[in-house]
C-alpha positions as CSV (number, residue, x, y, z in Angstrom):
1,M,-79.5,-18.7,47.0
2,Q,-76.6,-18.0,44.6
3,I,-77.2,-17.5,40.9
4,N,-74.4,-17.7,38.4
5,A,-75.6,-14.9,36.2
6,P,-72.9,-15.2,33.4
7,M,-74.0,-18.7,32.7
8,I,-77.4,-17.4,31.6
9,V,-76.1,-15.9,28.4
10,R,-73.8,-18.6,26.9
11,R,-76.6,-20.0,24.8
12,L,-78.1,-16.8,23.6
13,K,-75.8,-16.1,20.6
14,R,-76.6,-19.5,19.2
15,L,-80.3,-18.6,18.8
16,P,-81.8,-16.6,15.9
17,V,-82.6,-13.7,18.1
18,R,-80.6,-14.7,21.1
19,A,-83.7,-15.8,22.9
20,F,-83.3,-17.1,26.5
21,V,-83.0,-20.8,27.0
22,V,-82.2,-22.1,30.4
23,T,-82.3,-25.7,31.7
24,F,-85.7,-26.8,32.9
25,A,-86.8,-29.8,30.9
26,L,-88.1,-33.2,31.5
27,S,-85.7,-36.1,30.9
28,S,-88.4,-38.3,29.2
29,Q,-88.7,-38.2,25.4
30,L,-92.1,-37.3,23.9
31,T,-93.5,-40.0,21.6
32,A,-96.7,-40.0,19.6
33,Q,-98.5,-43.1,20.7
34,Q,-102.1,-44.2,21.2
35,P,-103.4,-43.2,24.6
36,P,-104.1,-46.1,27.0
37,A,-107.5,-46.7,28.4
38,H,-107.4,-44.6,31.6
39,Q,-109.0,-45.7,34.7
40,P,-110.3,-43.2,37.3
41,P,-107.3,-41.9,39.3
42,A,-106.4,-43.9,42.4
43,H,-107.2,-41.3,45.1
44,Q,-105.9,-43.6,47.8
45,P,-102.3,-44.5,46.8
46,P,-100.6,-47.4,48.5
47,D,-99.1,-47.1,51.9
48,Q,-95.6,-46.0,50.8
49,Q,-93.2,-43.2,51.2
50,V,-94.0,-39.7,49.9
51,D,-91.6,-40.1,47.0
52,S,-93.3,-43.2,45.8
53,I,-96.7,-41.5,46.1
54,Q,-95.5,-38.6,44.0
55,T,-94.0,-40.9,41.4
56,S,-97.2,-42.8,41.0
57,T,-99.4,-39.7,40.7
58,S,-97.0,-38.0,38.4
59,N,-96.9,-41.0,36.1
60,Y,-100.7,-41.2,36.0
61,F,-101.3,-37.5,35.3
62,A,-98.4,-37.3,32.8
63,S,-100.2,-39.9,30.8
64,T,-103.3,-37.7,30.5
65,L,-101.3,-35.8,27.8
66,D,-101.2,-38.8,25.5
67,P,-104.3,-37.8,23.5
68,Y,-102.9,-34.3,23.0
69,R,-99.6,-35.8,21.8
70,V,-101.5,-37.8,19.2
71,R,-103.2,-34.6,18.0
72,A,-99.9,-32.9,17.9
73,A,-98.4,-35.7,15.8
74,E,-101.1,-35.0,13.1
75,L,-100.1,-31.4,12.7
76,P,-98.0,-30.3,9.7
77,D,-94.3,-30.5,10.1
78,E,-93.6,-26.9,8.8
79,V,-95.6,-23.8,8.9
80,T,-96.8,-22.8,5.5
81,N,-97.3,-19.3,4.2
82,D,-98.9,-17.8,1.1
83,T,-95.6,-16.0,0.3
84,V,-93.2,-18.2,-1.6
85,Y,-89.5,-17.4,-0.9
86,E,-86.7,-18.2,-3.1
87,A,-83.9,-19.9,-1.2
88,P,-81.5,-18.8,0.0
89,I,-82.9,-15.4,1.0
90,T,-80.2,-12.8,1.8
91,L,-81.2,-9.3,2.8
92,A,-78.6,-6.6,2.3
93,P,-77.8,-4.5,5.4
94,M,-79.4,-1.1,5.6
95,W,-77.4,2.1,5.7
96,W,-78.3,2.9,9.3
97,E,-77.3,-0.5,10.8
98,P,-73.6,0.1,11.2
99,M,-74.3,3.5,12.9
100,L,-76.7,2.1,15.6
101,A,-73.9,0.9,17.8
102,E,-72.2,4.3,17.8
103,P,-73.0,7.0,20.4
104,F,-75.5,9.6,19.2
105,G,-74.3,12.3,21.7
106,I,-77.6,12.5,23.5
107,A,-75.8,11.9,26.9
108,G,-72.5,12.6,28.4
109,D,-71.4,9.0,28.5
110,S,-72.4,5.8,26.6
111,L,-72.6,2.2,27.5
112,P,-72.6,-0.7,24.9
113,V,-75.4,-3.1,25.8
114,S,-76.7,-6.4,24.3
115,I,-79.5,-8.7,25.3
116,D,-76.8,-10.9,27.0
117,S,-75.5,-8.1,29.2
118,L,-79.0,-6.8,30.0
119,I,-80.2,-10.2,31.1
120,Q,-77.1,-10.6,33.2
121,M,-77.8,-7.2,34.8
122,A,-81.5,-8.1,35.4
123,I,-80.6,-11.4,37.1
124,A,-77.9,-9.8,39.2
125,S,-79.4,-6.4,40.1
126,S,-83.2,-6.2,39.5
127,P,-85.1,-6.1,42.8
128,H,-88.1,-7.6,41.0
129,V,-86.1,-10.6,39.9
130,Q,-84.7,-11.1,43.3
131,S,-88.2,-10.9,44.8
132,I,-89.4,-13.5,42.3
133,L,-86.5,-15.9,43.1
134,T,-87.4,-15.9,46.8
135,E,-90.8,-17.5,46.3
136,P,-89.5,-21.1,45.7
137,A,-87.4,-20.9,48.9
138,I,-90.5,-19.7,50.8
139,S,-92.6,-22.6,49.5
140,Q,-89.9,-25.1,50.5
141,T,-90.3,-24.1,54.2
142,E,-93.9,-25.4,54.0
143,I,-92.5,-28.9,53.3
144,T,-90.4,-28.7,56.4
145,I,-93.3,-27.5,58.4
146,A,-95.5,-30.3,57.2
147,D,-92.8,-32.9,57.9
148,A,-92.1,-31.5,61.3
149,V,-95.4,-32.9,62.6
150,F,-93.6,-36.2,63.0
151,D,-90.7,-34.8,65.0
152,T,-90.2,-36.2,68.5
153,T,-91.2,-33.8,71.2
154,A,-89.5,-33.7,74.6
155,F,-91.4,-32.2,77.5
156,V,-90.9,-31.4,81.2
157,E,-93.8,-30.5,83.5
158,S,-93.5,-29.5,87.1
159,K,-96.0,-28.2,89.7
160,F,-95.9,-27.4,93.4
161,S,-99.1,-26.8,95.5
162,K,-99.6,-26.1,99.2
163,L,-103.2,-26.4,100.5
164,N,-104.6,-25.1,103.7
165,D,-108.4,-25.7,103.7
166,P,-110.9,-26.0,106.5
167,V,-111.9,-29.5,107.4
168,G,-115.6,-30.3,106.9
169,S,-115.4,-34.0,107.5
170,T,-113.4,-36.2,109.8
171,L,-112.8,-38.4,106.8
172,T,-110.5,-35.7,105.5
173,T,-107.8,-35.9,108.2
174,G,-109.0,-38.8,110.4
175,D,-108.6,-36.7,113.6
176,N,-110.0,-33.5,115.1
177,S,-107.8,-31.1,113.0
178,S,-109.7,-28.0,111.9
179,R,-107.5,-27.3,108.9
180,F,-106.2,-29.7,106.2
181,R,-102.6,-28.9,105.2
182,D,-101.2,-30.6,102.2
183,E,-98.0,-30.1,100.2
184,I,-97.7,-31.7,96.8
185,L,-94.8,-31.6,94.3
186,S,-95.3,-33.3,91.0
187,S,-93.1,-33.3,88.0
188,S,-92.8,-35.3,84.8
189,A,-90.4,-35.6,81.9
190,G,-90.5,-37.6,78.7
191,V,-91.0,-37.8,75.0
192,R,-94.0,-37.8,72.6
193,D,-93.9,-39.0,69.0
194,K,-96.3,-39.4,66.1
195,F,-95.5,-42.1,63.6
196,R,-96.1,-41.7,59.9
197,S,-98.6,-44.6,60.1
198,G,-100.8,-42.5,62.4
199,G,-99.8,-44.0,65.8
200,Q,-98.9,-41.9,68.7
201,F,-96.4,-42.9,71.4
202,S,-95.7,-41.4,74.8
203,L,-93.1,-42.2,77.4
204,S,-92.9,-40.2,80.6
205,Q,-91.3,-40.5,84.0
206,R,-93.2,-38.9,86.9
207,A,-91.7,-38.1,90.3
208,G,-92.8,-36.1,93.4
209,Y,-93.7,-36.1,97.0
210,Q,-96.7,-35.5,99.3
211,D,-96.8,-34.3,102.9
212,N,-100.1,-33.6,104.8
213,N,-101.7,-33.9,108.2
214,S,-104.1,-36.7,107.3
215,L,-103.9,-40.0,109.1
216,F,-104.9,-41.8,105.9
217,L,-101.6,-41.0,104.0
218,L,-99.2,-43.8,104.6
219,P,-96.3,-43.4,104.7
220,N,-96.4,-39.7,105.5
221,P,-94.6,-37.9,104.0
222,Q,-94.0,-40.1,101.0
223,G,-92.0,-39.9,97.7
224,T,-93.7,-41.3,94.5
225,T,-92.5,-42.2,91.0
226,R,-94.2,-43.6,88.0
227,L,-92.9,-44.7,84.6
228,E,-95.7,-44.6,82.0
229,L,-95.8,-45.8,78.4
230,S,-98.9,-45.4,76.1
231,F,-99.5,-46.1,72.5
232,T,-102.6,-45.3,70.3
233,Q,-102.9,-46.7,66.8
234,P,-105.8,-45.7,64.4
235,L,-107.2,-48.8,62.7
236,M,-109.6,-47.1,60.3
237,K,-109.9,-43.3,60.3
238,D,-106.5,-41.5,60.3
239,R,-104.6,-44.7,59.5
240,G,-101.7,-45.3,57.1
241,R,-98.7,-43.4,55.7
242,A,-100.6,-42.3,52.7
243,F,-103.1,-40.3,54.7
244,N,-100.7,-39.0,57.4
245,Q,-98.2,-37.8,54.8
246,T,-100.8,-36.1,52.7
247,Q,-99.8,-32.6,53.9
248,I,-96.2,-33.3,53.0
249,L,-97.2,-34.4,49.6
250,V,-99.4,-31.3,49.1
251,A,-96.6,-29.1,50.3
252,R,-94.1,-30.6,47.9
253,L,-96.6,-30.3,45.0
254,N,-97.3,-26.7,46.0
255,A,-93.6,-26.0,46.0
256,R,-93.4,-27.3,42.4
257,Q,-96.3,-25.1,41.5
258,A,-94.5,-22.2,43.0
259,T,-91.5,-23.1,40.9
260,S,-93.6,-23.1,37.8
261,L,-95.1,-19.7,38.7
262,T,-91.7,-18.3,39.4
263,R,-90.5,-19.5,36.1
264,A,-93.5,-17.9,34.3
265,Q,-92.9,-14.6,36.1
266,L,-89.2,-14.7,35.4
267,E,-89.9,-15.4,31.7
268,S,-92.3,-12.5,31.5
269,H,-89.7,-10.2,33.1
270,L,-86.9,-11.3,30.7
271,V,-89.3,-11.0,27.7
272,D,-89.9,-7.4,28.9
273,V,-86.2,-6.8,28.9
274,A,-85.9,-8.2,25.4
275,R,-88.8,-6.2,24.1
276,T,-87.5,-3.0,25.6
277,Y,-84.1,-3.6,24.0
278,W,-85.6,-4.1,20.6
279,D,-87.8,-1.1,21.1
280,L,-84.7,0.9,21.9
281,Y,-83.0,-0.5,18.8
282,Q,-86.0,0.5,16.7
283,T,-86.3,4.0,18.1
284,R,-82.6,4.7,17.6
285,A,-82.9,3.5,14.0
286,E,-85.8,5.9,13.6
287,W,-83.7,8.7,15.1
288,L,-81.1,8.1,12.4
289,Q,-83.7,7.9,9.7
290,R,-85.3,11.1,10.8
291,T,-81.9,12.8,11.1
292,R,-81.2,11.9,7.5
293,L,-84.7,13.0,6.5
294,L,-84.1,16.3,8.1
295,G,-80.7,16.7,6.5
296,R,-82.3,16.2,3.1
297,A,-84.8,18.9,3.7
298,E,-82.1,21.3,4.9
299,E,-80.1,20.5,1.8
300,L,-83.0,21.3,-0.4
301,H,-83.7,24.4,1.6
302,E,-80.2,25.6,1.2
303,I,-80.2,25.1,-2.6
304,L,-83.6,26.8,-2.9
305,A,-82.5,29.7,-0.7
306,S,-79.3,30.2,-2.7
307,R,-81.2,30.2,-6.0
308,Q,-84.1,32.4,-4.9
309,G,-84.8,35.0,-7.4
310,I,-83.1,33.0,-10.2
311,D,-85.1,29.8,-10.7
312,S,-86.8,29.1,-7.3
313,H,-89.9,30.6,-5.9
314,Q,-90.8,31.9,-2.5
315,R,-93.4,29.2,-2.1
316,Q,-90.7,26.5,-2.6
317,V,-88.6,28.0,0.2
318,L,-91.7,28.1,2.5
319,K,-92.4,24.5,1.7
320,A,-88.9,23.6,2.6
321,N,-89.1,25.5,5.9
322,T,-92.3,23.7,6.7
323,A,-90.7,20.3,6.1
324,I,-87.7,21.2,8.2
325,T,-89.9,22.3,11.1
326,S,-92.0,19.2,11.0
327,R,-89.1,16.9,10.7
328,R,-87.3,18.6,13.6
329,S,-90.3,18.0,15.8
330,E,-90.3,14.3,14.9
331,L,-86.6,14.1,15.7
332,V,-87.2,15.6,19.1
333,R,-90.0,13.1,19.8
334,A,-87.7,10.2,18.8
335,E,-84.9,11.4,21.1
336,T,-87.5,11.6,24.0
337,R,-88.6,8.0,23.3
338,I,-84.9,6.9,23.4
339,R,-84.5,8.5,26.8
340,N,-87.7,6.9,28.0
341,L,-86.7,3.5,26.8
342,Q,-83.3,3.8,28.5
343,S,-85.1,4.7,31.7
344,R,-87.3,1.6,31.4
345,L,-84.2,-0.6,30.7
346,R,-82.6,0.8,33.9
347,M,-85.7,0.0,35.8
348,L,-86.0,-3.6,34.4
349,T,-82.3,-4.4,34.9
350,G,-81.9,-2.6,38.3
351,T,-79.0,-0.5,37.1
352,Q,-78.4,3.0,38.3
353,R,-79.4,6.0,36.2
354,N,-76.1,7.8,36.3
355,T,-72.4,7.0,36.4
356,E,-69.7,8.9,38.2
357,H,-66.9,10.3,36.1
358,N,-64.3,12.5,37.7
359,G,-66.6,13.2,40.6
360,I,-69.4,14.3,38.4
361,Y,-72.5,12.2,37.7
362,I,-73.5,12.1,34.1
363,E,-76.2,10.2,32.2
364,R,-75.4,7.2,30.1
365,E,-76.5,6.5,26.6
366,F,-77.3,2.8,25.9
367,R,-75.8,1.6,22.5
368,P,-77.4,-1.6,21.3
369,Q,-74.8,-4.1,19.9
370,D,-77.1,-6.9,18.8
371,Q,-78.7,-6.8,15.3
372,P,-82.0,-8.5,14.4
373,N,-81.6,-11.7,12.5
374,T,-82.6,-11.5,8.8
375,Q,-82.5,-15.2,7.9
376,L,-85.5,-17.4,7.4
377,F,-85.5,-20.4,9.8
378,D,-87.8,-23.3,9.4
379,V,-90.4,-23.8,12.1
380,S,-91.8,-27.2,12.8
381,L,-95.4,-26.8,14.1
382,R,-95.7,-30.4,15.1
383,Q,-92.5,-30.4,17.1
384,S,-93.3,-27.1,18.6
385,V,-96.6,-28.3,20.0
386,I,-95.1,-31.5,21.3
387,T,-92.4,-29.6,23.1
388,A,-94.9,-27.2,24.6
389,L,-97.0,-30.1,26.0
390,E,-93.9,-31.3,27.8
391,H,-92.4,-28.1,29.0
392,R,-95.1,-25.4,29.4
393,A,-95.2,-24.0,32.9
394,D,-99.0,-23.7,32.9
395,I,-99.5,-27.3,31.9
396,N,-97.1,-28.3,34.7
397,Q,-99.1,-26.2,37.1
398,S,-102.3,-27.8,36.0
399,I,-100.9,-31.3,36.6
400,R,-99.6,-30.3,40.0
401,E,-103.1,-29.0,40.9
402,L,-104.7,-32.2,39.8
403,Q,-102.2,-34.1,42.0
404,V,-102.9,-31.9,45.0
405,L,-106.7,-32.4,44.6
406,S,-106.3,-36.1,44.0
407,A,-104.4,-36.4,47.3
408,R,-107.1,-34.4,49.1
409,V,-109.8,-36.6,47.7
410,G,-107.9,-39.6,49.0
411,A,-107.6,-38.0,52.4
412,A,-111.3,-37.1,52.4
413,K,-112.1,-40.7,51.7
414,N,-110.1,-41.8,54.7
415,Q,-112.1,-39.3,56.9
416,V,-115.4,-40.8,55.9
417,M,-114.6,-44.0,57.7
418,P,-115.5,-44.4,61.4
419,R,-112.8,-44.0,64.1
420,L,-111.5,-47.2,65.5
421,D,-108.4,-46.8,67.6
422,L,-106.3,-49.4,69.5
423,I,-105.2,-48.1,72.9
424,L,-102.3,-49.7,74.8
425,S,-100.8,-48.5,78.1
426,S,-98.5,-49.7,80.8
427,Y,-96.7,-48.4,83.8
428,V,-94.6,-49.2,86.8
429,A,-94.8,-47.2,90.1
430,G,-92.6,-46.8,93.2
431,L,-93.3,-45.5,96.7
432,D,-91.0,-44.5,99.6
433,G,-91.2,-42.5,102.8
434,N,-89.5,-39.3,103.8
435,R,-90.1,-37.6,100.5
436,S,-87.3,-39.7,98.8
437,S,-88.1,-39.9,95.1
438,L,-84.8,-41.5,94.4
439,R,-85.6,-44.6,96.6
440,A,-89.1,-44.6,95.1
441,L,-87.5,-44.6,91.6
442,E,-85.4,-47.6,92.6
443,S,-88.4,-49.5,94.0
444,Q,-90.5,-49.0,90.9
445,F,-88.2,-51.5,89.1
446,T,-87.6,-53.9,92.0
447,G,-91.0,-54.2,93.6
448,G,-94.0,-55.8,92.0
449,T,-94.8,-56.2,88.3
450,P,-95.9,-53.7,85.6
451,S,-99.5,-52.7,85.3
452,Y,-101.0,-52.6,81.8
453,A,-104.3,-51.9,80.0
454,A,-105.6,-52.4,76.5
455,G,-108.8,-51.2,74.8
456,I,-110.4,-49.8,71.7
457,L,-112.1,-46.5,70.9
458,F,-115.0,-46.5,68.4
459,E,-116.6,-43.3,67.2
460,M,-119.1,-42.7,64.3
461,P,-121.2,-39.5,63.9
462,A,-124.8,-40.2,63.0
463,G,-125.1,-39.7,59.2
464,N,-121.4,-38.5,59.0
465,R,-122.6,-35.6,56.9
466,A,-119.6,-33.3,57.4
467,S,-117.1,-35.9,56.1
468,R,-119.2,-36.9,53.2
469,A,-119.7,-33.3,52.2
470,R,-116.0,-32.7,52.3
471,L,-115.4,-35.7,50.1
472,Q,-118.0,-34.5,47.6
473,R,-116.5,-31.0,47.6
474,N,-113.0,-32.3,46.9
475,Q,-114.3,-34.5,44.1
476,L,-116.0,-31.6,42.5
477,E,-112.9,-29.5,42.8
478,F,-111.0,-32.3,41.2
479,N,-113.4,-32.4,38.3
480,R,-113.2,-28.7,37.9
481,A,-109.4,-28.9,37.8
482,M,-109.6,-31.6,35.1
483,F,-111.7,-29.2,32.9
484,D,-109.2,-26.4,33.6
485,F,-106.4,-28.7,32.6
486,Q,-108.2,-29.5,29.3
487,Q,-108.8,-25.8,28.6
488,T,-105.1,-25.0,29.4
489,T,-104.0,-27.6,26.9
490,E,-106.3,-26.2,24.2
491,V,-104.8,-22.7,24.9
492,V,-101.3,-24.2,24.5
493,F,-102.2,-25.6,21.1
494,T,-103.6,-22.2,20.0
495,E,-100.7,-20.1,21.3
496,V,-98.1,-22.3,19.7
497,E,-99.8,-22.4,16.4
498,V,-100.3,-18.6,16.4
499,A,-96.7,-18.0,17.5
500,A,-95.4,-20.3,14.8
501,R,-97.4,-18.6,12.1
502,E,-96.4,-15.1,13.4
503,T,-92.7,-16.1,13.1
504,T,-93.1,-17.0,9.4
505,T,-95.3,-14.0,8.6
506,A,-92.9,-11.6,10.3
507,F,-90.1,-12.7,8.0
508,G,-92.4,-12.2,5.0
509,E,-93.0,-8.6,6.2
510,I,-89.2,-8.0,6.3
511,V,-88.9,-9.2,2.7
512,A,-91.8,-7.1,1.6
513,K,-90.6,-3.9,3.4
514,S,-87.1,-4.4,1.9
515,Q,-88.6,-4.5,-1.6
516,S,-90.7,-1.4,-0.7
517,I,-87.7,0.5,0.4
518,A,-85.9,-0.2,-2.8
519,A,-88.9,0.9,-4.9
520,Q,-89.3,4.1,-2.8
521,N,-85.6,4.9,-3.2
522,R,-86.0,4.8,-6.9
523,E,-89.0,7.1,-6.7
524,V,-87.0,9.6,-4.6
525,E,-84.1,9.6,-7.0
526,Y,-86.4,10.0,-10.0
527,L,-88.2,13.0,-8.4
528,K,-84.9,14.6,-7.4
529,Q,-83.5,14.3,-10.9
530,R,-86.8,15.7,-12.3
531,W,-86.6,18.7,-10.0
532,E,-82.9,19.3,-10.6
533,L,-83.1,18.9,-14.4
534,L,-86.7,20.2,-14.9
535,P,-86.9,19.1,-18.6
536,D,-90.5,20.3,-19.1
537,P,-90.8,24.1,-18.7
538,N,-94.5,23.8,-18.4
539,E,-94.3,21.5,-15.4
540,S,-94.8,23.2,-12.0
541,A,-91.6,23.3,-9.9
542,V,-93.7,23.8,-6.7
543,L,-95.5,20.5,-7.4
544,L,-92.2,18.7,-8.0
545,I,-90.9,20.0,-4.6
546,D,-94.1,18.8,-2.9
547,D,-93.8,15.4,-4.6
548,L,-90.2,15.2,-3.6
549,F,-90.8,16.0,0.1
550,D,-93.7,13.5,0.1
551,A,-91.6,10.8,-1.4
552,Q,-88.8,11.4,1.1
553,Q,-91.4,11.1,3.9
554,R,-92.7,7.9,2.5
555,L,-89.2,6.5,2.2
556,A,-88.6,7.3,5.9
557,D,-91.9,5.7,6.8
558,E,-91.0,2.5,4.9
559,E,-87.6,2.4,6.5
560,R,-89.2,2.7,9.9
561,A,-91.7,-0.1,9.0
562,Y,-88.7,-2.2,7.9
563,V,-87.1,-1.9,11.3
564,A,-90.5,-2.6,13.0
565,A,-90.7,-5.8,10.9
566,Q,-87.2,-6.8,12.0
567,V,-88.1,-6.2,15.6
568,A,-91.3,-8.1,15.2
569,Y,-89.4,-11.1,13.7
570,A,-86.9,-11.0,16.6
571,M,-89.7,-10.9,19.2
572,S,-91.7,-13.6,17.4
573,W,-88.8,-16.0,18.1
574,V,-88.9,-15.1,21.7
575,Q,-92.6,-15.5,21.9
576,L,-92.5,-18.8,20.0
577,R,-89.9,-20.3,22.5
578,K,-91.9,-18.9,25.4
579,S,-95.1,-20.6,24.0
580,M,-93.1,-23.8,23.7
581,G,-92.0,-23.6,27.3
582,V,-88.2,-23.7,26.4
583,L,-87.5,-20.0,26.8
584,L,-86.3,-20.5,30.4
585,Q,-85.3,-23.6,32.3
586,F,-85.3,-22.8,35.9
587,D,-83.8,-24.7,38.9
588,P,-84.5,-22.6,42.0
589,F,-82.0,-24.4,44.1
590,G,-79.2,-24.7,41.6
591,N,-78.0,-22.5,38.9
592,L,-79.5,-21.1,35.7
593,D,-77.6,-22.8,32.9
594,T,-77.5,-22.2,29.2
595,N,-74.5,-24.3,28.3
596,L,-76.3,-26.6,25.8
597,P,-74.5,-28.1,22.8
598,N,-76.7,-26.8,20.0
599,E,-80.1,-25.4,19.2
600,E,-81.6,-28.8,18.2
601,A,-80.2,-30.6,21.2
602,V,-82.7,-32.4,23.5
603,L,-83.2,-30.3,26.6
604,H,-82.0,-32.2,29.6
605,G,-82.6,-32.0,33.3
606,E,-84.1,-33.7,36.4
607,M,-87.7,-34.6,36.2
608,L,-89.4,-32.9,39.1
609,P,-92.1,-35.1,40.6
């Protein structure tokens, strides 16, 4: 299976946080309409081809979503929030953002990375992704195995036996021989076939010879041939295409379930890649913030040390030393987290740890190129839920499970009926002396007329308890799956609503943290001027230094919180699209494609039955 990895990333830059959208959508449009009055599912579909059976069951179970579509249509169009934003909202870039894409010097080499490139690496190189992508192909083999039951079987059988038994009756040989010697060669070749309607057909040509010392074998030796044809057709139990192709239908539905599971696993892996990328972005921003915080402490320490004995005190110098030591330890921890996240990215994407340069292997530093989006995007809760009902992998899995159990209920109903089989057979036989099977083969068509037989076979267990118990079990399993489907749908409603609210709330946190940084900056500048000018001689200089160091620390904490809010907003868009089921469209036997016209375009694709 070939995957065109570069096609995965074409769509990413058009999304607010470059979330992953690949083509796996239903072609039908969602409409809010009153649900029809549903009848119990027809567990015995008409005697048609498997595709027709799948289409009919898919149409039925797809309509079970209609009540939930009506509920979704009653939801508000936009997610509201207590915070009122003035439009348009434009957040000024922070001082550390241009520096994030530059190397920090923590490794001998650096590599610019983006979410696009990391996804491409993961699809192309990650062993975990390759393992996930093999599952649909494995499940497809079950379809072939189930369909191969109806393949024609050719057979050849041959046996030679030579007997030498004592004679205990004159009727054995017809003379006074003490031993019965008999040579028999028998062979047969032909074909057997099972029809999709349940009938079984067999055609075989037998040939052989017999030579013994009995007076009753005439001619002796003799060659024999026999052309046999037999046909058995179930009339009740095991009858019909719908029953006999149940395993094919189940295998195809299981393959679609495997595709949905693969899609969910692939989504989770790519979300991990995105989350680790933004964690790396956040940690590198923190490293820059802590570096600046340490530089400010060192600057104050240098000033205090140079003015010691003039207008600075020993305690002030000690305070500065303490701040420098503490901030250096934080910087070391931030660098360690950067290295750890780079290692995790290498693991998730399947890239090597080191790169060769002039024969020497050196570690690479990842430099994030993508910035979090700082614009407010409207979120339609109503449309998000409607889209989720159509595209969520877990809803598709639940519907597939209902279809599988419905097919099994239909098969179990067939097995409750008694067995009534029609049996037809006919043959022509030939006989010739001197072991000549060829002349016997000729005589089977020229001498006499064909023999034939017809009959029925009826079988009915007393009480038929086993078949009835299987039917009851399958019906109970179907009812359980229906309850699970309803619970899955409720979970979808909840997850989409939560994800939509989190997206709006995360942007509000960005705005609040931006305002907090501005206020904290003013406090730091104010305290710095107070310390430098010291207009009140009665005011303690030591306390001013303490306040200044604390204000600088609070400013760094607010800057870190601002980046955390940016990352949360970026990931909230990823989670929202994942909850809507449009994060990844997956065709396991084609390509991953992201070449869609625009963000609001209706997702297209083949509806998988």
